C-alpha positions as CSV (number, residue, x, y, z in Angstrom):
1,M,-19.2,11.9,-16.8
2,L,-16.9,13.9,-19.8
3,Q,-16.5,16.7,-17.7
4,R,-14.9,14.4,-15.1
5,L,-12.7,12.3,-17.4
6,L,-11.5,15.7,-18.9
7,A,-11.0,17.4,-15.2
8,S,-9.2,14.4,-14.2
9,F,-6.6,15.8,-16.1
10,C,-6.0,18.9,-14.6
11,Q,-5.4,16.3,-10.8
12,I,-2.1,15.4,-12.2
13,P,0.5,17.8,-10.8
14,G,1.8,20.5,-13.6
15,V,-1.7,20.4,-15.8
16,Q,-3.7,23.9,-15.8
17,F,-5.8,23.4,-18.2
18,A,-7.6,20.6,-20.6
19,A,-9.9,20.7,-23.1
20,I,-11.4,19.0,-26.1
21,I,-11.4,20.4,-29.5
22,D,-12.4,19.8,-33.0
23,N,-10.0,19.9,-36.0
24,I,-10.0,23.9,-36.5
25,G,-9.6,24.4,-33.0
26,N,-13.2,25.7,-31.9
27,E,-12.8,24.2,-27.8
28,L,-16.4,21.6,-27.5
29,M,-15.1,21.3,-23.3
30,Q,-12.8,22.8,-21.3
31,T,-11.5,22.7,-17.6
32,Y,-8.9,24.4,-15.6
33,S,-6.8,23.6,-13.0
34,T,-6.9,26.9,-10.8
35,N,-8.7,30.5,-11.3
36,R,-6.0,31.5,-13.8
37,Q,-9.1,31.1,-17.2
38,D,-7.2,33.5,-19.9
39,V,-6.0,30.3,-22.2
40,S,-7.5,28.2,-25.1
41,F,-6.8,26.3,-27.8
42,M,-8.8,28.6,-30.4
43,D,-5.8,29.3,-32.5
44,F,-4.8,25.7,-33.1
45,G,-6.1,25.2,-36.2
46,G,-3.4,26.0,-38.0
47,L,-0.9,23.7,-36.5
48,L,-3.7,20.6,-36.1
49,Q,-3.7,21.0,-39.8
50,T,-0.3,21.2,-40.2
51,L,0.0,17.9,-37.3
52,D,-2.2,16.5,-39.9
53,M,-0.5,17.1,-43.2
54,S,2.9,16.4,-42.0
55,S,1.9,13.3,-40.9
56,K,0.3,12.4,-44.5
57,L,3.3,13.4,-46.0
58,F,5.6,11.1,-44.9
59,D,3.1,8.4,-44.7
60,M,2.7,7.6,-41.5
61,G,-0.7,7.3,-40.9
62,D,-2.9,9.7,-38.4
63,A,-0.9,11.6,-36.0
64,N,-1.7,10.5,-32.5
65,Q,0.1,12.6,-30.2
66,C,1.9,16.1,-31.0
67,W,3.9,17.4,-27.9
68,I,5.9,21.4,-27.7
69,E,7.9,21.4,-25.3
70,S,9.0,24.8,-23.7
71,E,11.0,26.1,-20.4
72,N,7.9,27.2,-19.2
73,G,5.5,24.4,-19.7
74,S,4.0,22.0,-22.3
75,I,1.5,21.0,-24.9
76,L,0.0,17.8,-25.9
77,L,-2.4,17.2,-28.4
78,C,-4.2,13.6,-28.0
79,A,-5.7,12.8,-31.4
80,L,-9.4,11.2,-30.8
81,P,-11.7,9.8,-33.3
82,D,-13.8,12.1,-35.7
83,R,-11.0,14.8,-36.0
84,K,-11.1,15.7,-32.4
85,Y,-8.7,15.9,-30.2
86,I,-7.9,16.1,-26.2
87,G,-5.4,19.6,-25.3
88,I,-3.6,19.8,-22.7
89,L,-1.7,23.0,-20.8
90,T,1.5,21.8,-18.4
91,S,3.1,24.6,-16.5
92,E,7.5,23.6,-16.3
93,N,8.3,19.9,-15.6
94,P,5.2,18.0,-16.1
95,N,5.4,14.5,-15.4
96,L,5.3,14.0,-19.7
97,G,5.3,10.3,-18.9
98,R,2.0,10.0,-16.1
99,L,0.4,12.4,-19.0
100,S,1.0,10.1,-22.2
101,Y,-0.1,7.1,-20.0
102,E,-3.5,9.3,-18.8
103,L,-4.5,10.1,-22.5
104,N,-3.7,6.3,-23.8
105,T,-5.6,4.9,-21.2
106,K,-8.6,7.5,-21.2
107,K,-9.1,8.7,-24.8
108,E,-11.5,5.6,-25.6
109,A,-13.8,6.2,-23.0
110,I,-13.9,9.9,-24.2
111,A,-14.3,9.7,-27.6
112,Q,-17.3,7.2,-26.9
113,L,-18.8,9.7,-24.5
114,I,-18.5,12.2,-27.3
């Protein structure tokens, strides 16, 4: 069931890769929308720590989502309980509104299944 929920993100046009990662960047589960399987969130530990530190520094509470947009695609990180994250990699021009909606809708179910 957890794998199917994660794979549902790859059904959204533009999404190439989705993973569940822990707070130091270890991938706990991943799924791809294409045959290209040379991407990974394994080196994102530093970014996740910076995200946590930044939200605490500005007394904003826990960070819920982080978006990195570039001309060739986007990376979205959505916080789950127990310092885990959903990471999504897109190609250019993704539907960020739909992705944000899907993340907010499915993150509680994913958190319960982990």
